N, C-alpha and C positions, 0 to 999 in steps of 0.2 A: 642875621643871614645862621638858624639854628645849624651845623653842621651834621645834628641826626635827622632833617625833615623828611629824607625820604626809609627812614626805618622800620620797616614791616611792610616798605610796596614790594610785590613779583611784577617785575618787568620784562614784556621779552621785547626786542630790540632790533629793527631788521636790516641789512647790509651793516651788521656790525662786525666785521674782525681789519678792515681800517678805516680809516680817516674819520667823518664826521662819526657817527657808526660808536666806529671803537672808544673816539672819544668822551663820548656820552654813556656808551654805558660804564666807561672806572671811575666819572665823575658824578654816575649815580649811586655805585657801589662807594662811592668811599665817604656816599651820604647816607649811609645804611643799605638801602637796595637789594634785592637778591635778582639779578639782571638770570635772559636767559637771551643769549646771543648767538642769532641766528643766521648766514650766511650761504651761500654755493658756495665759495669758499669754507671747507669744514677746516681746513689745516691755520689758516689764520683767525678764525673762530676762537677755535681750540689755543690757539697763540695768547687771545686778549684775555681768555678764561683762567688760562692762569696768572700772567699779572694779577690780576685780581685777586684771586685766591689767595696768589703768594702774598699778596697787600694787606690781606688777614680785617677789611670791615666787609662792607657787604658779600654774599658772594656767587656762583659764575656757576651755567654751567652752555656750550654749546652746542648744538645742533646746524643737522646742515638742510640747508633750506630754497632751496628756489622758488624768485615768490609770485612766479604766474602761476605756481602749481598748485589749489586751492585739499588736495592731498594736505602738501607739504605747507602750509600756511594748519591746517588744522592739526597737523603734525604736532610742530611746536607752538602753540598752544597749547595743547597737552603735555609734553613734556615740561613744559613753566606749571602749567598745574599739579604735574604727576612729584617733579622736585622743587618745588615748593611750597602747596598744597592751593590754591586760588593764583590770579592772578588779576592784578589796579590797576596796571599800566601798557598800552601796548603804542610806541613806537616804529611810526614806519619810513624808514628812512630809505632803502634801498632805492638807485636809480643809476640814471646812466644819460650818455647823452654819446650821440656821434652828425656832427654837426653836415649840411646839407643847404643852398641855398632854396630857394621855390620852389623855382619849374628843375633841381632836381633832386627833388625826393622822390622817394618809388616807394612800391609797397615794401618788400625787405627793409629800409629806413623808420618807414610808419611803427608798422608792426615790432621790432625789437624797442625800438620808445614806448609808442602805446603800453604794448605788455608788463614795460619792467615800473616802468614811472607812475600808473596810472592806474589799468586792471588788477595788477600786484598789491596797487594801495585795496580799489575796493574790495580785494578779497583778504587781505590779511584785518582792514577792520574787520569784517564779514563776521568773516572767523573769531577774532577775538570776542565782536561784543557778543553772538551768540553763546559762550564761554558765562563773559558776565550773568548774561540775562538769566542764564542757566544758575549763576551761583543767589540770586535776588538780588536784593536793592539791600545798598550797607547804609547806615548814617554817614558819609561824604559818597562824592562820586566816584563811578570807575573814570578813568580817562583816556583815551586814544589822542594821540598826537605825532599831527601827517607832519609831513618836511616838504615845505613848497622851494619855492623861489626870487630869485627877481619876476624870475620869468612867468612867476603864476600873475604877475599886473601890467607885464612889461613886455610888447612884445617887440620881436630881437626877425632881424633879416637873417640869420643866417642858423639860424636854431628855429625854425618854423613849426620843428615837430619839435620839439624841444614845448615849448610855450605853451604847446598844441595839450602838451599832460600834462601842465605844472598850474596851465590856467581850470586843467578836470583834477588836478587839488585840492584847487579854491574850490572845485564846484562840491565835489567830496565834502573838502569841514563843514559849508554851510548846510548842506542837505542832511547828511550824515547830523547836526546838532542839531537840527528839527527832527529827525525820525530814531533820535535812539534818547531825549529828551525825557519821553516817560521809562525810560529806566535808570534814571539819575545814574544815565554818562553822560560826559563831555567832551562837546570836536572841536580841538584847534590846534596851531600851528604854527613853526614858522618860514620867515622868508631869508634863505641865507644871499648872500651879492656871491663875490667870489672870495674861492676857501682855498687857500693851499692844500687840496690834499690829491690824493691819485688822481682822482676824475677829472678836477682843473688842469692837472699834470696834460693827462689824454686829452686832452682839450684844446687847450696851449699848440700843441703842433697841430691838430687836425687842422686847424683855424687855418694852421700854412700848407696844411696838404691839399685846400682848396680854395687858395691862393686870396682867403678873406685878411690874412696876415699877412707882411712878409717873412716874420723873423721869430720862433719862435722866443716869449716872454714879450714881442708887444704888445699883446692882446691884454696882461695885464695894464703895462704900461698904461696905455691907452684909458684903460679903463679908468684906473686912478687918476688922470691927469684929467678929463673929457669930464667921471662922472661923478665921482667919489667925493664930497665933501668932506671926509675923515680919508687921508691920503695919503693911505694902503690899504690893501688886502687882507680881509682875515683868515683867522688862520680857526682848527676846530676852537681851540681856549676857546674863539671870541663868541662862540655861538653854546657850547655846553653851558652853561649859566641859566639862558630865556630856556632853556630846553626842561631841566632838574626844576624849576620854576614851572613848568605845562605838566610836569610830571608830581608836583606835591602840593601839599594843602592852599600853601596860598594862592593858588590861580582857580581855585574851590570856583566859584561864581563868574566863573570866562565860559563859556563856550562862541561855537561859531568865528569866532578871531583868527587870522593868521598873522603875524606878529611878522615886521622884517624887522631884520639885522643886514644890515646891505650896505654901510656906511653912508648910509644919506642919497641913494640911487636913485629909492622911488618915498621919495619927497611927499606923503598925501597933506 
């Protein structure tokens, strides 16, 4: 692997204050990228940017980003361009989950998850692509990268709305790849399984609250024992290499693909 394979790439990452987003931002910068860290948690985004800048590889800035707002998405793209000159890659990582059984779903639960996981991804893709198109075609493709989930292809009884939102992520990846090909923009994604992040730690507690699991930690154990071929949960470090591959020239001939990084949960 070329340790400078992302040198000169300017990358916007949503939901990058912590978890997978922060790990990706730091990994991208280690390979020479400049990163704009967008998150509604501005303090956390600034902390991640400070770590990157202190490390002295790529550069980083932080912006407050409500991903459900078109104006905020457009402002994050503009901040990236204002700081680094242009934008080459958009990584749409922001997401959340709040489990409910099918008959317990209400409009608030539906709207919260669909707005953050699906509507926000569409807004981010569109605003980033708008800037890429304005920049003009390059000798290499611009790249949009969507963070899906095993729930992009596997129905799960306790998280119906989350599954719906992540099926939508898969559709945005496929349709975006077709709709943006004429502008030399590729659209791909990756689909993690169980990644130990603040999102999953909260989900673990929520599954106990709705009565799906009896104790905290049981969800991890059951999935490892019953669903995974690689008998452990994953961590952000297990995901960041695939994200960097999709941002790099090594994936230039790919589009419309969703790569699973799930320990063998969704073998196809």
